[in-house]
C-alpha positions in Angstrom: -2.0 -16.2 33.5 -1.3 -17.6 30.0 -2.6 -15.6 27.0 -5.0 -18.5 26.2 -6.3 -18.4 29.7 -6.9 -14.7 29.5 -8.8 -15.2 26.2 -10.9 -18.0 27.8 -11.8 -15.6 30.6 -12.7 -12.9 28.1 -15.0 -15.3 26.3 -16.7 -16.3 29.5 -17.3 -12.7 30.4 -18.6 -12.0 26.9 -21.3 -14.6 27.6 -22.7 -12.6 30.5 -26.3 -11.5 29.9 -26.6 -8.0 28.5 -29.4 -5.7 29.6 -31.6 -6.6 26.6 -30.6 -10.3 26.4 -29.4 -9.9 22.9 -27.1 -12.9 22.5 -25.7 -11.8 19.1 -24.8 -8.4 20.5 -22.5 -9.9 23.2 -20.8 -12.6 21.2 -17.1 -12.1 20.4 -16.2 -12.0 16.8 -14.1 -15.1 15.9 -12.7 -14.9 12.3 -11.3 -17.8 10.4 -9.9 -15.5 7.7 -10.3 -12.1 6.0 -9.0 -10.5 2.9 -10.0 -9.2 -0.4 -9.9 -9.7 -4.2 -10.8 -8.0 -7.5 -13.2 -9.7 -9.9 -14.7 -9.0 -13.3 -13.5 -6.2 -15.4 -11.4 -5.9 -18.6 -7.8 -5.6 -19.8 -7.3 -3.0 -22.4 -4.3 -2.1 -24.6 -2.7 1.3 -24.8 -3.7 3.0 -28.1 -0.1 4.4 -28.3 1.9 1.5 -27.0 -0.2 -1.6 -27.7 2.0 -4.0 -25.7 1.1 -2.1 -22.5 -2.1 -2.9 -20.8 -4.5 -1.6 -18.1 -6.6 -3.8 -15.9 -9.8 -1.9 -15.3 -13.5 -1.8 -14.6 -13.3 -4.6 -12.1 -15.0 -4.7 -8.7 -13.3 -5.2 -5.3 -14.6 -7.5 -2.7 -13.4 -7.4 0.9 -14.4 -10.5 3.0 -14.6 -11.6 6.6 -15.2 -15.3 7.2 -16.2 -16.3 10.8 -15.0 -19.3 12.6 -17.6 -22.1 11.9 -19.7 -19.8 9.6 -23.2 -20.1 8.4 -24.0 -21.1 4.8 -25.2 -17.8 3.6 -22.9 -15.0 2.6 -24.1 -11.4 3.0 -22.8 -9.0 0.4 -23.2 -5.4 1.7 -23.4 -3.0 -1.3 -23.7 0.7 -1.3 -22.9 2.9 -4.3 -21.6 5.8 -2.1 -19.3 4.0 0.4 -18.8 0.8 2.3 -18.4 2.9 5.4 -22.2 3.0 5.9 -22.1 -0.8 6.7 -19.1 -0.5 9.0 -20.5 1.9 11.7 -23.6 3.3 13.1 -24.1 7.1 12.5 -22.5 7.8 15.9 -19.5 5.5 15.3 -21.1 2.6 17.1 -21.2 -1.0 15.8 -22.4 -1.3 12.2 -24.0 -4.1 10.2 -20.7 -5.7 9.3 -19.8 -6.6 12.9 -23.4 -7.3 13.9 -23.6 -10.1 11.3 -20.1 -11.3 11.9 -21.3 -11.8 15.5 -24.2 -13.8 14.1 -21.5 -15.8 12.2 -22.5 -14.9 8.7 -19.7 -14.4 6.2 -19.7 -10.7 5.3 -18.5 -9.2 2.0 -18.1 -5.5 1.4 -18.5 -4.7 -2.3 -17.0 -1.8 -4.2 -18.4 -1.9 -7.8 -16.4 -0.9 -10.8 -15.0 2.7 -10.7 -16.2 3.0 -7.1 -13.9 3.3 -4.0 -11.2 0.6 -4.1 -12.1 -0.4 -7.6 -11.6 3.0 -9.2 -9.4 2.1 -12.2 -11.7 2.9 -15.1 -11.3 1.8 -18.7 -12.5 5.2 -19.9 -11.5 8.7 -19.0 -13.7 10.7 -16.7 -13.6 14.2 -15.2 -14.2 14.8 -11.5 -16.3 18.0 -10.9 -17.1 18.8 -7.2 -20.8 18.4 -6.5 -22.0 20.6 -3.6 -24.6 18.2 -2.2 -24.1 17.9 1.5 -27.2 19.8 2.4 -29.2 18.2 -0.3 -28.3 14.8 1.0 -29.8 15.7 4.4 -33.3 15.4 3.0 -32.4 12.6 0.6 -31.2 10.5 3.5 -34.4 11.2 5.3 -32.9 13.0 8.3 -35.5 15.7 8.0 -37.7 17.6 5.5 -34.9 20.1 4.8 -31.5 21.0 6.1 -30.9 21.4 9.0 -34.4 20.5 10.3 -34.3 17.0 11.7 -37.5 14.9 11.9 -38.7 14.6 15.5 -37.5 11.3 16.9 -35.2 10.6 14.0 -32.7 7.7 14.6 -29.7 10.0 14.1 -27.6 11.6 16.8 -28.9 15.1 16.1 -26.6 16.9 18.6 -23.5 15.2 17.3 -21.8 17.5 14.8 -19.0 14.9 14.2 -21.7 12.3 13.2 -23.0 14.7 10.6 -19.5 15.4 9.3 -18.7 11.6 9.1 -21.9 11.0 7.2 -21.2 13.6 4.6 -17.5 12.9 4.2 -17.5 9.1 4.2 -18.4 8.9 0.5 -17.0 7.9 -2.9 -17.8 9.5 -6.2 -21.1 8.0 -7.4 -21.5 7.3 -11.1 -25.2 7.7 -11.4 -25.6 6.7 -15.0 -27.5 3.8 -16.7 -24.2 2.6 -18.1 -22.8 2.3 -14.6 -25.8 0.4 -13.4 -25.0 -2.2 -16.1 -21.2 -2.1 -15.4 -21.6 -2.6 -11.6 -24.3 -5.2 -11.9 -22.4 -7.2 -14.4 -19.3 -7.4 -12.2 -21.5 -8.3 -9.2 -23.1 -11.1 -11.3 -19.6 -12.4 -12.2 -18.7 -12.3 -8.5 -21.9 -14.3 -7.6 -21.3 -16.9 -10.4 -17.6 -17.3 -9.5 -18.2 -19.4 -6.4 -15.9 -17.2 -4.4 -18.8 -16.0 -2.3 -20.3 -19.5 -1.9 -23.5 -20.9 -3.3 -25.9 -19.1 -1.0 -25.7 -15.3 -1.3 -27.9 -12.4 -0.1 -27.2 -9.1 -1.8 -27.9 -6.4 0.8 -28.4 -3.0 -0.9 -29.4 0.6 -0.1 -30.5 3.4 -2.3 -29.1 3.1 -5.8 -27.4 -0.2 -5.1 -30.9 -1.8 -4.6 -31.4 -1.4 -8.4 -28.0 -2.7 -9.1 -28.5 -5.8 -6.9 -31.7 -6.6 -8.8 -29.9 -6.3 -12.1 -27.1 -8.5 -10.8 -29.6 -11.2 -10.2 -31.0 -10.7 -13.7 -27.5 -11.0 -15.2 -26.4 -13.9 -13.1 -26.1 -17.3 -14.8 -26.2 -19.4 -11.6 -28.5 -19.9 -8.7 -26.1 -18.7 -6.1 -28.0 -15.5 -5.4 -30.7 -16.6 -3.0 -32.2 -13.3 -1.8 -32.1 -9.5 -2.1 -32.9 -7.0 0.7 -32.9 -3.4 -0.3 -33.2 -0.6 2.2 -35.1 2.2 0.5 -34.0 1.1 -2.9 -34.1 3.7 -5.6 -34.9 2.0 -8.9 -36.7 -1.2 -9.9 -36.6 -3.8 -12.7 -39.5 -4.6 -15.0 -40.1 -7.0 -17.8 -40.2 -5.4 -21.3 -43.7 -6.7 -21.7 -44.9 -4.3 -18.9 -46.3 -0.9 -19.9 -43.7 1.3 -18.3 -41.1 3.7 -19.8 -37.5 2.9 -18.9 -35.9 5.7 -17.0 -32.4 6.9 -16.1 -29.9 5.8 -13.5 -32.6 5.3 -10.9 -34.8 3.2 -13.1 -37.1 1.8 -14.0 -35.1 -0.5 -16.1 -36.7 -3.0 -18.5 -35.3 -6.4 -19.3 -36.5 -9.4 -21.4 -39.3 -11.3 -19.6 -37.2 -14.5 -19.3 -34.5 -12.5 -17.5 -37.0 -10.8 -15.3 -38.3 -14.2 -14.2 -34.9 -14.8 -12.5 -36.1 -12.5 -9.8 -39.1 -14.8 -9.2 -36.7 -17.7 -8.7 -35.0 -16.2 -5.7 -36.1 -17.4 -2.2 -37.2 -13.9 -1.3 -36.9 -10.2 -2.0 -37.6 -7.6 0.6 -37.9 -3.9 0.0 -37.5 -2.2 3.3 -38.8 1.4 3.9 -38.1 3.8 6.7 -40.2 6.6 8.2 -41.9 9.5 6.5 -42.5 7.6 3.3 -46.1 7.2 2.1 -47.8 5.6 -0.9 -47.3 8.7 -3.0 -43.5 8.3 -2.9 -42.5 7.3 -6.5 -40.1 4.5 -5.5 -42.7 2.9 -3.2 -45.1 2.9 -6.1 -42.5 1.3 -8.3 -41.6 -1.2 -5.6 -45.2 -2.3 -5.3 -45.5 -2.7 -9.0 -42.3 -4.7 -9.3 -43.2 -6.9 -6.3 -46.6 -7.7 -7.8 -45.0 -8.7 -11.1 -42.4 -10.9 -9.4 -45.0 -12.6 -7.4 -47.2 -13.1 -10.5 -44.4 -15.3 -11.9 -44.2 -17.4 -8.7 -41.8 -15.2 -6.7 -41.7 -14.0 -3.1 -41.3 -10.2 -3.1 -42.6 -8.0 -0.3 -42.5 -4.5 0.9 -41.7 -4.0 4.6 -42.3 -0.8 6.5 -40.2 -0.4 9.7 -42.6 1.9 11.4 -45.9 0.3 10.5 -44.9 -3.3 10.7 -42.1 -3.4 13.3 -42.9 -0.3 15.4 -39.5 1.3 14.6 -40.0 5.0 14.3 -37.6 7.6 13.0 -35.8 5.3 10.5 -33.6 7.1 8.0 -32.8 6.3 4.4 -30.1 3.9 5.8 -31.8 2.2 8.7 -28.9 -0.3 9.2 -26.8 2.7 10.3 -29.4 4.2 12.6 -29.2 4.4 16.4 -31.6 1.5 16.7 -29.7 -0.7 14.1 -29.6 -3.6 16.5 -33.4 -3.9 16.2 -33.2 -3.4 12.5 -30.5 -6.2 12.3 -32.8 -8.4 14.3 -35.5 -8.0 11.6 -33.0 -9.0 8.9 -32.1 -12.0 11.0 -35.7 -13.0 11.2 -36.0 -12.7 7.4 -33.0 -15.0 6.9 -34.5 -17.6 9.3 -37.9 -17.4 7.7 -36.4 -18.1 4.3 -34.1 -20.9 5.4 -30.9 -18.9 5.0 -29.6 -19.2 8.5 -28.0 -22.7 8.4 -24.4 -23.6 9.1 -21.7 -25.0 6.8 -20.8 -27.6 9.4 -22.6 -29.4 12.2 -21.4 -26.7 14.6 -24.9 -25.5 15.4 -25.5 -22.3 17.4 -23.9 -23.5 20.7 -21.4 -20.8 21.3 -19.9 -22.6 24.4 -18.8 -25.6 22.4 -17.6 -23.4 19.6 -15.4 -21.4 22.0 -14.1 -24.6 23.5 -13.2 -26.0 20.2 -11.5 -22.8 19.1 -9.5 -22.6 22.4 -8.4 -26.2 22.2 -7.2 -25.7 18.6 -4.8 -22.9 19.8 -3.8 -24.5 23.2 
């Protein structure tokens, strides 16, 4: 049997109904191209040898473009590591592949000084921070280490999963200066056209604030939506009676810049389990959403347990054991806001797509 015939057989088997009938979960991933690039940043001269330079404070964008992709690019942004988007807690399929199967272009973003963009324009000192056990509660695995919430969507008996969660991290620069540095580079990326003209910034934790600031700093209309999973930090107009905070907000900006958030198609602040109305960031999220909507925007809070019946969600629901269901909710959000169209008249007929792909390589 020729290789192309073997591939055709594989594709036909991939179309077989899975137990839950989740078409996106059984689709093969067909990529047109993948790669990466740096963007933004500065070039500085050596104070000792002025003719020698350093390129620094840029961001790094890794991209995966499906065959016959949709219009909207999804930029997955986390301030600790891109790994959280690549796999489920137990090593199963993560959001990156789930949305490639749905034929969305996926971009993994490392902001300035983070991960693969770690060339800084300023010196800094690394001091170990012993925070593994503290992260247990911060990530909403349980009230305190090592006490998991009952029914939590984490493989509680899998020691390797816990080890992977704690070690798959970068240095986090939790400063107001870094919020501006990362969001400025992300705005440059959005305005560059390299991500297309329909972008959803998908954030989690501290990157939720940075994504909002990127939209505020952007000088184009390419950013169409923001979805923040348990975002820590919110943006407010300087006309609102609130005191600006530290690296987790709140951050105040001029009113006209704030109104840029109201021009997005939609903003969704997603919350997991064991979060009630007394949680400070939920209170901030409600205030920010109310102000955005006051200026004609479309910002909403979404509670996975209360509104979708998904219990046990952690701080990073997209990596949870039920992340296929969480991904389905994001897919619904994209459809509801007209962000699920295709770049070409390929439609969503996988059979014709496969046939065209096979014929092009016959």
